[in-house]
DRENSEDREN-223793 format. One record per atom (N, C-alpha, C): residue in three letters; x, y, z; residue number from 0; atom name. Coordinates in Angstrom, 3 decimals, padded with zeros to 6 digits. Each point is the difference from the previous one (the first is absolute). Layout:
<r><type>Ala</type><x>X</x><y>Y</y><z>Z</z><seq>NUM</seq><atom>CA</atom></r>
...
***
This chain:
<r><type>Met</type><x>088.598</x><y>157.501</y><z>024.667</z><seq>0</seq><atom>N</atom></r>
<r><type>Met</type><x>-000.878</x><y>000.644</y><z>001.226</z><seq>0</seq><atom>CA</atom></r>
<r><type>Met</type><x>000.167</x><y>001.080</y><z>-000.119</z><seq>0</seq><atom>C</atom></r>
<r><type>Lys</type><x>000.435</x><y>000.899</y><z>-000.132</z><seq>1</seq><atom>N</atom></r>
<r><type>Lys</type><x>000.362</x><y>001.784</y><z>-000.136</z><seq>1</seq><atom>CA</atom></r>
<r><type>Lys</type><x>-001.033</x><y>000.242</y><z>-001.016</z><seq>1</seq><atom>C</atom></r>
<r><type>Thr</type><x>-000.589</x><y>-000.329</y><z>-001.197</z><seq>2</seq><atom>N</atom></r>
<r><type>Thr</type><x>-000.944</x><y>000.263</y><z>-000.775</z><seq>2</seq><atom>CA</atom></r>
<r><type>Thr</type><x>-001.403</x><y>-000.067</y><z>000.894</z><seq>2</seq><atom>C</atom></r>
<r><type>Phe</type><x>000.060</x><y>-001.176</y><z>000.398</z><seq>3</seq><atom>N</atom></r>
<r><type>Phe</type><x>-001.417</x><y>-000.512</y><z>000.895</z><seq>3</seq><atom>CA</atom></r>
<r><type>Phe</type><x>-000.065</x><y>001.096</y><z>001.265</z><seq>3</seq><atom>C</atom></r>
<r><type>Glu</type><x>001.011</x><y>000.426</y><z>000.661</z><seq>4</seq><atom>N</atom></r>
<r><type>Glu</type><x>000.016</x><y>000.817</y><z>000.869</z><seq>4</seq><atom>CA</atom></r>
<r><type>Glu</type><x>-000.345</x><y>001.228</y><z>-000.318</z><seq>4</seq><atom>C</atom></r>
<r><type>Arg</type><x>000.514</x><y>000.667</y><z>-001.354</z><seq>5</seq><atom>N</atom></r>
<r><type>Arg</type><x>-000.615</x><y>001.238</y><z>-000.502</z><seq>5</seq><atom>CA</atom></r>
<r><type>Arg</type><x>-001.195</x><y>-000.074</y><z>-000.503</z><seq>5</seq><atom>C</atom></r>
<r><type>Ile</type><x>-000.564</x><y>-000.860</y><z>-000.315</z><seq>6</seq><atom>N</atom></r>
<r><type>Ile</type><x>-001.476</x><y>-000.068</y><z>-000.337</z><seq>6</seq><atom>CA</atom></r>
<r><type>Ile</type><x>-000.929</x><y>000.129</y><z>001.378</z><seq>6</seq><atom>C</atom></r>
<r><type>Leu</type><x>000.475</x><y>-000.950</y><z>001.001</z><seq>7</seq><atom>N</atom></r>
<r><type>Leu</type><x>-000.309</x><y>000.205</y><z>001.222</z><seq>7</seq><atom>CA</atom></r>
<r><type>Leu</type><x>-000.424</x><y>001.411</y><z>000.748</z><seq>7</seq><atom>C</atom></r>
<r><type>Val</type><x>001.297</x><y>000.837</y><z>-000.098</z><seq>8</seq><atom>N</atom></r>
<r><type>Val</type><x>000.004</x><y>001.181</y><z>000.424</z><seq>8</seq><atom>CA</atom></r>
<r><type>Val</type><x>-001.147</x><y>000.754</y><z>-000.687</z><seq>8</seq><atom>C</atom></r>
<r><type>Lys</type><x>000.011</x><y>-000.274</y><z>-001.363</z><seq>9</seq><atom>N</atom></r>
<r><type>Lys</type><x>-000.631</x><y>001.077</y><z>-001.095</z><seq>9</seq><atom>CA</atom></r>
<r><type>Lys</type><x>-001.423</x><y>-000.254</y><z>000.618</z><seq>9</seq><atom>C</atom></r>
<r><type>Ile</type><x>-000.513</x><y>-001.385</y><z>-000.058</z><seq>10</seq><atom>N</atom></r>
<r><type>Ile</type><x>-001.440</x><y>-000.290</y><z>000.695</z><seq>10</seq><atom>CA</atom></r>
<r><type>Ile</type><x>-000.206</x><y>000.844</y><z>001.309</z><seq>10</seq><atom>C</atom></r>
<r><type>Ala</type><x>001.138</x><y>-000.174</y><z>000.838</z><seq>11</seq><atom>N</atom></r>
<r><type>Ala</type><x>-000.415</x><y>000.548</y><z>001.234</z><seq>11</seq><atom>CA</atom></r>
<r><type>Ala</type><x>-000.006</x><y>001.085</y><z>-000.075</z><seq>11</seq><atom>C</atom></r>
<r><type>Ile</type><x>000.260</x><y>001.043</y><z>-000.798</z><seq>12</seq><atom>N</atom></r>
<r><type>Ile</type><x>000.281</x><y>001.337</y><z>-000.383</z><seq>12</seq><atom>CA</atom></r>
<r><type>Ile</type><x>-001.366</x><y>000.698</y><z>-000.255</z><seq>12</seq><atom>C</atom></r>
<r><type>Ile</type><x>-000.245</x><y>-000.651</y><z>-000.890</z><seq>13</seq><atom>N</atom></r>
<r><type>Ile</type><x>-001.549</x><y>-000.126</y><z>-001.085</z><seq>13</seq><atom>CA</atom></r>
<r><type>Ile</type><x>-000.901</x><y>-000.069</y><z>001.026</z><seq>13</seq><atom>C</atom></r>
<r><type>Gln</type><x>-000.131</x><y>-001.057</y><z>000.427</z><seq>14</seq><atom>N</atom></r>
<r><type>Gln</type><x>-001.048</x><y>-000.107</y><z>001.182</z><seq>14</seq><atom>CA</atom></r>
<r><type>Gln</type><x>-000.136</x><y>001.010</y><z>001.065</z><seq>14</seq><atom>C</atom></r>
<r><type>Cys</type><x>001.186</x><y>000.323</y><z>000.828</z><seq>15</seq><atom>N</atom></r>
<r><type>Cys</type><x>-000.372</x><y>001.251</y><z>000.526</z><seq>15</seq><atom>CA</atom></r>
<r><type>Cys</type><x>-000.100</x><y>001.344</y><z>-000.409</z><seq>15</seq><atom>C</atom></r>
<r><type>Leu</type><x>000.110</x><y>000.417</y><z>-001.122</z><seq>16</seq><atom>N</atom></r>
<r><type>Leu</type><x>-000.290</x><y>001.020</y><z>-000.580</z><seq>16</seq><atom>CA</atom></r>
<r><type>Leu</type><x>-001.710</x><y>-000.124</y><z>-000.586</z><seq>16</seq><atom>C</atom></r>
<r><type>Phe</type><x>-000.470</x><y>-001.329</y><z>-000.519</z><seq>17</seq><atom>N</atom></r>
<r><type>Phe</type><x>-001.445</x><y>000.126</y><z>000.154</z><seq>17</seq><atom>CA</atom></r>
<r><type>Phe</type><x>-000.335</x><y>-000.142</y><z>001.141</z><seq>17</seq><atom>C</atom></r>
<r><type>Leu</type><x>000.298</x><y>-000.631</y><z>001.142</z><seq>18</seq><atom>N</atom></r>
<r><type>Leu</type><x>-000.832</x><y>000.347</y><z>001.592</z><seq>18</seq><atom>CA</atom></r>
<r><type>Leu</type><x>-000.343</x><y>001.306</y><z>000.096</z><seq>18</seq><atom>C</atom></r>
<r><type>Ile</type><x>001.415</x><y>000.826</y><z>-000.141</z><seq>19</seq><atom>N</atom></r>
<r><type>Ile</type><x>-000.204</x><y>001.597</y><z>000.418</z><seq>19</seq><atom>CA</atom></r>
<r><type>Ile</type><x>-000.904</x><y>000.387</y><z>-000.939</z><seq>19</seq><atom>C</atom></r>
<r><type>Ile</type><x>000.092</x><y>-000.238</y><z>-000.980</z><seq>20</seq><atom>N</atom></r>
<r><type>Ile</type><x>-001.116</x><y>001.053</y><z>-001.296</z><seq>20</seq><atom>CA</atom></r>
<r><type>Ile</type><x>-001.541</x><y>-000.421</y><z>000.585</z><seq>20</seq><atom>C</atom></r>
<r><type>Thr</type><x>-000.185</x><y>-001.188</y><z>000.303</z><seq>21</seq><atom>N</atom></r>
<r><type>Thr</type><x>-001.158</x><y>-000.590</y><z>000.177</z><seq>21</seq><atom>CA</atom></r>
<r><type>Thr</type><x>-000.460</x><y>000.258</y><z>001.565</z><seq>21</seq><atom>C</atom></r>
<r><type>Gln</type><x>000.612</x><y>000.513</y><z>000.968</z><seq>22</seq><atom>N</atom></r>
<r><type>Gln</type><x>-000.150</x><y>000.818</y><z>001.026</z><seq>22</seq><atom>CA</atom></r>
<r><type>Gln</type><x>-000.460</x><y>001.420</y><z>-000.274</z><seq>22</seq><atom>C</atom></r>
<r><type>Ile</type><x>001.083</x><y>000.453</y><z>-000.621</z><seq>23</seq><atom>N</atom></r>
<r><type>Ile</type><x>-000.464</x><y>001.221</y><z>-000.261</z><seq>23</seq><atom>CA</atom></r>
<r><type>Ile</type><x>-001.359</x><y>000.402</y><z>-000.617</z><seq>23</seq><atom>C</atom></r>
<r><type>Phe</type><x>-000.402</x><y>-000.734</y><z>-001.116</z><seq>24</seq><atom>N</atom></r>
<r><type>Phe</type><x>-000.818</x><y>-000.101</y><z>-000.632</z><seq>24</seq><atom>CA</atom></r>
<r><type>Phe</type><x>-001.458</x><y>-000.171</y><z>000.783</z><seq>24</seq><atom>C</atom></r>
<r><type>Phe</type><x>-000.032</x><y>-001.126</y><z>001.053</z><seq>25</seq><atom>N</atom></r>
<r><type>Phe</type><x>-000.993</x><y>-000.228</y><z>000.998</z><seq>25</seq><atom>CA</atom></r>
<r><type>Phe</type><x>-000.059</x><y>000.956</y><z>001.230</z><seq>25</seq><atom>C</atom></r>
<r><type>His</type><x>000.929</x><y>000.326</y><z>000.426</z><seq>26</seq><atom>N</atom></r>
<r><type>His</type><x>-000.143</x><y>001.026</y><z>001.425</z><seq>26</seq><atom>CA</atom></r>
<r><type>His</type><x>000.280</x><y>001.700</y><z>-000.403</z><seq>26</seq><atom>C</atom></r>
<r><type>Lys</type><x>000.520</x><y>000.212</y><z>-000.924</z><seq>27</seq><atom>N</atom></r>
<r><type>Lys</type><x>000.236</x><y>001.498</y><z>-000.096</z><seq>27</seq><atom>CA</atom></r>
<r><type>Lys</type><x>-000.677</x><y>000.459</y><z>-000.888</z><seq>27</seq><atom>C</atom></r>
<r><type>Leu</type><x>-000.744</x><y>-000.962</y><z>-001.056</z><seq>28</seq><atom>N</atom></r>
<r><type>Leu</type><x>-000.850</x><y>000.763</y><z>-001.280</z><seq>28</seq><atom>CA</atom></r>
<r><type>Leu</type><x>-001.020</x><y>-000.050</y><z>000.306</z><seq>28</seq><atom>C</atom></r>
<r><type>Asn</type><x>-000.338</x><y>-001.111</y><z>001.003</z><seq>29</seq><atom>N</atom></r>
<r><type>Asn</type><x>-001.491</x><y>-000.424</y><z>000.429</z><seq>29</seq><atom>CA</atom></r>
<r><type>Asn</type><x>-000.686</x><y>-000.352</y><z>-001.240</z><seq>29</seq><atom>C</atom></r>
<r><type>Ala</type><x>000.700</x><y>-001.323</y><z>-000.316</z><seq>30</seq><atom>N</atom></r>
<r><type>Ala</type><x>-000.833</x><y>-000.915</y><z>-001.155</z><seq>30</seq><atom>CA</atom></r>
<r><type>Ala</type><x>-001.242</x><y>-000.287</y><z>000.415</z><seq>30</seq><atom>C</atom></r>
<r><type>Phe</type><x>-000.052</x><y>-000.707</y><z>001.409</z><seq>31</seq><atom>N</atom></r>
<r><type>Phe</type><x>-001.075</x><y>-000.910</y><z>000.086</z><seq>31</seq><atom>CA</atom></r>
<r><type>Phe</type><x>-000.116</x><y>000.468</y><z>001.438</z><seq>31</seq><atom>C</atom></r>
<r><type>Pro</type><x>-000.941</x><y>001.129</y><z>-000.049</z><seq>32</seq><atom>N</atom></r>
<r><type>Pro</type><x>-000.274</x><y>000.688</y><z>001.514</z><seq>32</seq><atom>CA</atom></r>
<r><type>Pro</type><x>-000.900</x><y>-001.166</y><z>000.643</z><seq>32</seq><atom>C</atom></r>
<r><type>Glu</type><x>-000.524</x><y>-001.254</y><z>-000.076</z><seq>33</seq><atom>N</atom></r>
<r><type>Glu</type><x>-000.538</x><y>-000.917</y><z>000.388</z><seq>33</seq><atom>CA</atom></r>
<r><type>Glu</type><x>001.160</x><y>-000.554</y><z>000.962</z><seq>33</seq><atom>C</atom></r>
<r><type>Leu</type><x>001.352</x><y>-000.142</y><z>-000.552</z><seq>34</seq><atom>N</atom></r>
<r><type>Leu</type><x>000.839</x><y>-000.623</y><z>000.886</z><seq>34</seq><atom>CA</atom></r>
<r><type>Leu</type><x>000.336</x><y>000.892</y><z>000.862</z><seq>34</seq><atom>C</atom></r>
<r><type>Asn</type><x>-000.090</x><y>001.474</y><z>000.241</z><seq>35</seq><atom>N</atom></r>
<r><type>Asn</type><x>000.210</x><y>000.896</y><z>001.272</z><seq>35</seq><atom>CA</atom></r>
<r><type>Asn</type><x>-000.935</x><y>000.095</y><z>000.970</z><seq>35</seq><atom>C</atom></r>
<r><type>Gln</type><x>-001.018</x><y>-000.574</y><z>-000.732</z><seq>36</seq><atom>N</atom></r>
<r><type>Gln</type><x>-001.474</x><y>-000.127</y><z>001.441</z><seq>36</seq><atom>CA</atom></r>
<r><type>Gln</type><x>000.592</x><y>-001.129</y><z>000.487</z><seq>36</seq><atom>C</atom></r>
<r><type>Ile</type><x>000.225</x><y>-001.123</y><z>-000.836</z><seq>37</seq><atom>N</atom></r>
<r><type>Ile</type><x>-000.015</x><y>-001.148</y><z>000.640</z><seq>37</seq><atom>CA</atom></r>
<r><type>Ile</type><x>001.144</x><y>-000.230</y><z>001.013</z><seq>37</seq><atom>C</atom></r>
<r><type>Ser</type><x>001.188</x><y>000.596</y><z>-000.225</z><seq>38</seq><atom>N</atom></r>
<r><type>Ser</type><x>001.315</x><y>000.202</y><z>001.000</z><seq>38</seq><atom>CA</atom></r>
<r><type>Ser</type><x>-000.500</x><y>000.808</y><z>001.424</z><seq>38</seq><atom>C</atom></r>
<r><type>Gln</type><x>-000.871</x><y>000.958</y><z>-000.482</z><seq>39</seq><atom>N</atom></r>
<r><type>Gln</type><x>-000.475</x><y>000.924</y><z>001.045</z><seq>39</seq><atom>CA</atom></r>
<r><type>Gln</type><x>-001.230</x><y>-000.932</y><z>001.271</z><seq>39</seq><atom>C</atom></r>
<r><type>Tyr</type><x>-000.682</x><y>-000.586</y><z>-000.802</z><seq>40</seq><atom>N</atom></r>
<r><type>Tyr</type><x>-000.891</x><y>-000.852</y><z>000.773</z><seq>40</seq><atom>CA</atom></r>
<r><type>Tyr</type><x>000.893</x><y>-001.162</y><z>000.829</z><seq>40</seq><atom>C</atom></r>
<r><type>Glu</type><x>001.104</x><y>-000.531</y><z>-000.536</z><seq>41</seq><atom>N</atom></r>
<r><type>Glu</type><x>000.445</x><y>-000.984</y><z>000.460</z><seq>41</seq><atom>CA</atom></r>
<r><type>Glu</type><x>000.837</x><y>000.615</y><z>001.372</z><seq>41</seq><atom>C</atom></r>
<r><type>Gly</type><x>000.196</x><y>001.480</y><z>-000.185</z><seq>42</seq><atom>N</atom></r>
<r><type>Gly</type><x>001.089</x><y>000.561</y><z>000.915</z><seq>42</seq><atom>CA</atom></r>
<r><type>Gly</type><x>001.148</x><y>-000.151</y><z>-000.213</z><seq>42</seq><atom>C</atom></r>
<r><type>Val</type><x>000.604</x><y>-000.211</y><z>-001.125</z><seq>43</seq><atom>N</atom></r>
<r><type>Val</type><x>001.208</x><y>-000.215</y><z>-000.415</z><seq>43</seq><atom>CA</atom></r>
<r><type>Val</type><x>001.041</x><y>001.449</y><z>000.212</z><seq>43</seq><atom>C</atom></r>
<r><type>Thr</type><x>-000.799</x><y>000.791</y><z>-000.285</z><seq>44</seq><atom>N</atom></r>
<r><type>Thr</type><x>000.473</x><y>001.898</y><z>-000.545</z><seq>44</seq><atom>CA</atom></r>
<r><type>Thr</type><x>-000.266</x><y>000.369</y><z>001.262</z><seq>44</seq><atom>C</atom></r>
<r><type>Asp</type><x>-000.560</x><y>-000.144</y><z>000.933</z><seq>45</seq><atom>N</atom></r>
<r><type>Asp</type><x>-000.220</x><y>000.658</y><z>001.319</z><seq>45</seq><atom>CA</atom></r>
<r><type>Asp</type><x>001.396</x><y>000.132</y><z>000.770</z><seq>45</seq><atom>C</atom></r>
<r><type>Asn</type><x>-000.007</x><y>001.119</y><z>000.352</z><seq>46</seq><atom>N</atom></r>
<r><type>Asn</type><x>001.129</x><y>000.245</y><z>001.358</z><seq>46</seq><atom>CA</atom></r>
<r><type>Asn</type><x>-000.462</x><y>-000.150</y><z>001.314</z><seq>46</seq><atom>C</atom></r>
<r><type>Asn</type><x>000.612</x><y>-001.550</y><z>000.307</z><seq>47</seq><atom>N</atom></r>
<r><type>Asn</type><x>-000.793</x><y>-000.302</y><z>001.364</z><seq>47</seq><atom>CA</atom></r>
<r><type>Asn</type><x>001.198</x><y>000.075</y><z>001.013</z><seq>47</seq><atom>C</atom></r>
<r><type>Phe</type><x>001.135</x><y>000.338</y><z>-000.592</z><seq>48</seq><atom>N</atom></r>
<r><type>Phe</type><x>001.162</x><y>-000.216</y><z>001.726</z><seq>48</seq><atom>CA</atom></r>
<r><type>Phe</type><x>-000.203</x><y>000.707</y><z>000.694</z><seq>48</seq><atom>C</atom></r>
<r><type>Met</type><x>-000.488</x><y>000.759</y><z>000.025</z><seq>49</seq><atom>N</atom></r>
<r><type>Met</type><x>-000.599</x><y>000.918</y><z>001.141</z><seq>49</seq><atom>CA</atom></r>
<r><type>Met</type><x>-000.860</x><y>-000.504</y><z>001.288</z><seq>49</seq><atom>C</atom></r>
<r><type>Glu</type><x>-000.934</x><y>-001.219</y><z>-000.863</z><seq>50</seq><atom>N</atom></r>
<r><type>Glu</type><x>-000.890</x><y>-000.599</y><z>000.823</z><seq>50</seq><atom>CA</atom></r>
<r><type>Glu</type><x>000.416</x><y>-001.061</y><z>000.638</z><seq>50</seq><atom>C</atom></r>
<r><type>Leu</type><x>000.945</x><y>-000.902</y><z>-000.850</z><seq>51</seq><atom>N</atom></r>
<r><type>Leu</type><x>000.918</x><y>-000.882</y><z>000.357</z><seq>51</seq><atom>CA</atom></r>
<r><type>Leu</type><x>000.684</x><y>000.311</y><z>001.167</z><seq>51</seq><atom>C</atom></r>
<r><type>Leu</type><x>000.662</x><y>000.983</y><z>-000.121</z><seq>52</seq><atom>N</atom></r>
<r><type>Leu</type><x>000.957</x><y>000.988</y><z>001.289</z><seq>52</seq><atom>CA</atom></r>
<r><type>Leu</type><x>-001.252</x><y>-000.270</y><z>001.338</z><seq>52</seq><atom>C</atom></r>
<r><type>Glu</type><x>-000.988</x><y>000.949</y><z>-000.335</z><seq>53</seq><atom>N</atom></r>
<r><type>Glu</type><x>-001.029</x><y>-000.033</y><z>001.033</z><seq>53</seq><atom>CA</atom></r>
<r><type>Glu</type><x>-000.293</x><y>-001.426</y><z>000.611</z><seq>53</seq><atom>C</atom></r>
<r><type>Thr</type><x>-000.185</x><y>-001.151</y><z>-000.771</z><seq>54</seq><atom>N</atom></r>
<r><type>Thr</type><x>-000.221</x><y>-001.050</y><z>000.519</z><seq>54</seq><atom>CA</atom></r>
<r><type>Thr</type><x>000.876</x><y>-000.709</y><z>001.176</z><seq>54</seq><atom>C</atom></r>
<r><type>Phe</type><x>001.432</x><y>000.247</y><z>-000.648</z><seq>55</seq><atom>N</atom></r>
<r><type>Phe</type><x>000.785</x><y>-000.060</y><z>000.710</z><seq>55</seq><atom>CA</atom></r>
<r><type>Phe</type><x>000.390</x><y>000.489</y><z>001.320</z><seq>55</seq><atom>C</atom></r>
<r><type>Lys</type><x>-000.364</x><y>001.219</y><z>000.070</z><seq>56</seq><atom>N</atom></r>
<r><type>Lys</type><x>-000.140</x><y>000.794</y><z>001.153</z><seq>56</seq><atom>CA</atom></r>
<r><type>Lys</type><x>-001.194</x><y>-000.723</y><z>000.857</z><seq>56</seq><atom>C</atom></r>
<r><type>Gly</type><x>-000.719</x><y>-000.496</y><z>-000.177</z><seq>57</seq><atom>N</atom></r>
<r><type>Gly</type><x>-001.090</x><y>-000.512</y><z>000.677</z><seq>57</seq><atom>CA</atom></r>
<r><type>Gly</type><x>-001.263</x><y>001.113</y><z>000.405</z><seq>57</seq><atom>C</atom></r>
<r><type>Lys</type><x>-000.214</x><y>000.946</y><z>-000.845</z><seq>58</seq><atom>N</atom></r>
<r><type>Lys</type><x>-000.976</x><y>001.252</y><z>000.167</z><seq>58</seq><atom>CA</atom></r>
<r><type>Lys</type><x>-000.512</x><y>000.140</y><z>001.391</z><seq>58</seq><atom>C</atom></r>
***
């Protein structure tokens, strides 16, 4: 059972490393500029916190 747990921990660590590497590749190195345009189009990257607060204040 301990060997199985070791294997699972190693797989989880490797998966986290690959996730971090791909995130850096996609976002920091601007590998696919289309992804940046899509996220801006969807409004995911906008800072809408002030508009949210203004909405609650009742403009």
